[in-house]
N, C-alpha and C positions, 0 to 999 in steps of 0.2 A: 819893250814890250815880252812879256816871257814867255812863250807858249807851249804846251803841247802839242806838236803837229802829227798825233795819228795817235787817235783812239777812237772809238764802238759803240753804239748806243745800238740799243734793242727792244719791244716788245720778248717777247719767248711765244714760239710756235716751232714745233716741232719741222713743219713740215715745210716752212718758211727759210727753218738755218738750217739744213742737213749735217752742213760745215761740223757744227757742233758737235764732239766727243757724245753718247751714252752715256749716261750716268754722272757731267760733268756737275760740277759750280758752276757750268759756267747758261744750267738751265732754269732759266728766267730770268727780268727781264733786266734789262740794265740800262737806265736812265740817270739826267742831266742832274737831277736835286741828289745821285748820289752819287755821284763825279766832284762838284761843285765845291763841299767840304774837301778832297783832296787835294786840290789847285791849293785852292789858299793857302793848304797847307806849304805847300811846296813853293810855293809861293811865286806859282803861275797866276799870270792875266785869263789864258784864256787856252782854245783847243783848237783844232782842226778835225771834224767831225767822220770819218771816211766810212762810204758805204758799207756794207755788211752780205746783204741780199742782190742777186741781178737783174733787179723787174729797177723800172719809171720810175712804181711808188715806192723803193726805198727810195729816191731820190727825193722826190716831190716830199714826204715824209720826216723826214734829217731838215730840208729846207725849214720847214713849221716846227719843230722843232728852235729851229736857231734863231725866230721871226720871233718866240716863247721865252728862250734861255737866253739871257747875251755874252753869258762865256764859247759857243759856239764861235766862235770869228769866221770860221772858211770851209764850208762844204766837198766831200771828194765821192759824188754820185758816179751814178749808171746810164747808159744809156745803148741802145746798143747796135755798135760802132761798124759790126756789118752790112748793119741796114743800108741798103737806098733811102731810106727816110730818114733817118740824120741827123739835120740837120733841119727838120719841124723837128727831132726830140729835142733836138738842143734850146734850140732859139728861146721857145717858154722858160727852162730850167737861167739860161746864162741870161736873161733881165732880171735876175735874184738879185744885190751884191754880195750875196755873201757864195753864190756859186761858185769855185770856186777850178774847178776840174773833174775827172773822168776816174774812171781806173775800174777793168776786166781782172776776174781774176783767173788770169793766163796758166796760176799752179796750179791749176787743175786741169787743163786745158788735158787732151791723151797727147797732142801733135809737142814735142817739141819745139817747132817753130810755129805757132801757131800765132806766135805776134808778128812773122817776117811775111803773113800771108795776104795777098796785093789788097783784096774786102777791108783787112782790118787795117789795113796801111790808108785808104784809101780814107775810114774815117776821125783816125787817130790825125791826119792834115788838115782835118777841116775845124780838132777845136781852134786853131789856131786863129781861124777868123772870128772866132767868138771870144778870144781871150783867157781862154780856159788852157789847166796846163791833164796832164796825163801822169796817172800814178804807179811805175811798173810793179806787178807784186807775183817772184816768180822763182823760182828754185835758181841752186847755180849750174843744174842742167842744161835751163834754159837762154843764159845771157848773150851764148849767139845769135838768137833771133833777139831778145831786143839791144845789140846794137845794131845790131841789118834794119830794125825801128828807130831807133834816135838816129842813121844818117840817112833814115830816109824821110823821115820830113823835120828838117832842123829846123822850120820856127816854129818847134813844140817846144814848151820844156818840160822836161819829166822829175820826176825823182819816184828812185829808186827806194820800195821799203825796202825796210830790216836785213838793209842789205846783199840780199839778195837770197837769204838761212844761210850760208853760211855751219856745215856741217861739225859748231862745235860741239857738240856731247862725245864725237869720234879724234874731237883734235884734229881732225884734215884742212887744210891748208886748199891743196889741188885736186881738180883742172881749176877751182873758184876764181885762185887770186888772179890768176896769169887776168883770166877773164873783165872780173872785178876793177883790175885797174884800166884793160883796157875800157874800157864802159865811161871809166872815167876823163879820156884823155879828150870826150864830148864835153864840150865848153857849156851846151845845151840842157848835162846833166846834172840833177844834186840830188845826194843820200840822203837817208834818215837812220841816223840812231838808233832803232827800232826793234823790238820783236827779237832781241838775242835772248833772255832768262828762256821761252821755250824751245831755244833748240841746243840749249845747254843740259848736261844729269843736273840733279833733281839737287839743290843744295850744294853748285857749282861755286867754287871761291873766285874774287875778282878776276888772279892771274888767269883762270881759265878765258875771260872772252878779250886782255891783252893783247892778244895776237891781230885778232881782227878790228877792237878797235882804233889798236897803232898801222894797222893797214889800211882801215877807212882813212883818218889822218895825215898820211903818208898819200893818201890814192887825191882826194879831194878838196881838204884842206876845211880847219871850219868856214869860212864864209857860205861854202855850196854843203856846208852839213846841219841836219836837223835833224830834234832830239824829239819822240818821242818816246809812248811812252807801250799803245796796244793794251790799254785799257778794255774792257777787264778778261781781256784772252793772257794779259799778263801771269793776268790769279791763278792760269795752273799751277805757276812758278815758282813766282814769289809774290807781294805785295806793295800793292802801288808806291810808297818811300821808298822800297828797296831798294824798284828802276830808277826812279831817280836818283836813287844816292851811287848807284855804278855808274852811271854817267861826270854823276858832279862831283865825284872820288878822282877820276880818270880826267878831268878839267883843272885842279884843285891848281895846277903848276903852269900852267897855262896863263896868256897876259888879260885883262882882266878884257879886250876888246873879243878876241876869240872866245873865251867865254861866254859871250855876248851874245855872239853870233850863233852859234848853238844851241843855245839853251833860249831861243824868240829869232832875232833879228834875221837868219838868213828863212823862216819860216814864212817871218814877215813880208820881208822881199816877194819868195818866191810865190806864197800866195794871192800875195797884195793884199793884204790886211791891210790893214788903219785901227792907230794905238785911240 
C-alpha cells in the first residue's frame, strides 16, 4: 500500500483557520475531490488526514469525510489533552475505525516546554488505552520538551511531523540535528518526511534538502520514516507532484523494500491502516 501520511482538508473560514497567512492561496476550500486525482497520478492509494483546527468538531468533521471518501484511510484529530475529561472526549472518537491519533499544534505554544507540562503528559498517556498515536508538531527549539514527553509516555507511539521543521532556508543544522538524533534513539518514535518545501527558500534545488533527508534516514532508518506531502500547505512552495518527486528521487537508489516502507509500509503499520 502506498500512502500520503500527512495532509489536510478544510472548508475555509478565516475565524476558524487563523494560522493561514493573509492573502494566501490557501484561502479557499480544500476537499477530497480535489485531492483524489493528485493521489492517483502519484500512484498512491490513500492518505492520512491531519487536523487543522483545535476543536473537537474538527475530529468529527474529518471522520465524516473519511466515511464519505475511501481515500482517507486514517484521521489524526484533536482533543483537549489537558482536560480532566479527556477520556470522555476520546472514547467516541476512538470507536471509529479510522480515528488513528491526536495532534496538538504545540509549535504555536509560547512556552517551549509545553509538551513536558505534567497535565499534557497525563493526557497523552491516556492515548495508549485507546490504541491511539500522537503526532508531534514542533519547531527545533521544542525538541527537548518532545524528548521529555516521549520518555514520560513509553506506551504511546509517536511520530514527528516535518522533521521538526529544520531551518533549511538558512542551511542551519544545529542545534536541530543533535536533538533530532537524540529523539530518534527512542524506538517508539517515527518521523514524517513531510513539510520540507515550505521550510526552504523558494525554488530550492534538491541539493538543499539532501543534508536533512540524509540526517532523517541515518537517524530513523526507512522502517521508521513516513512520506507525507503536507498538501495543500505545500502549495505555498511547490506543486504536489514536485513534493512527491523530491522524496521518490531521493529513494531511487535504495532497495525496493526501503522505498516501499517510506512510501506507505511504515505509515500503514504505524497508523494501523488495512489494505
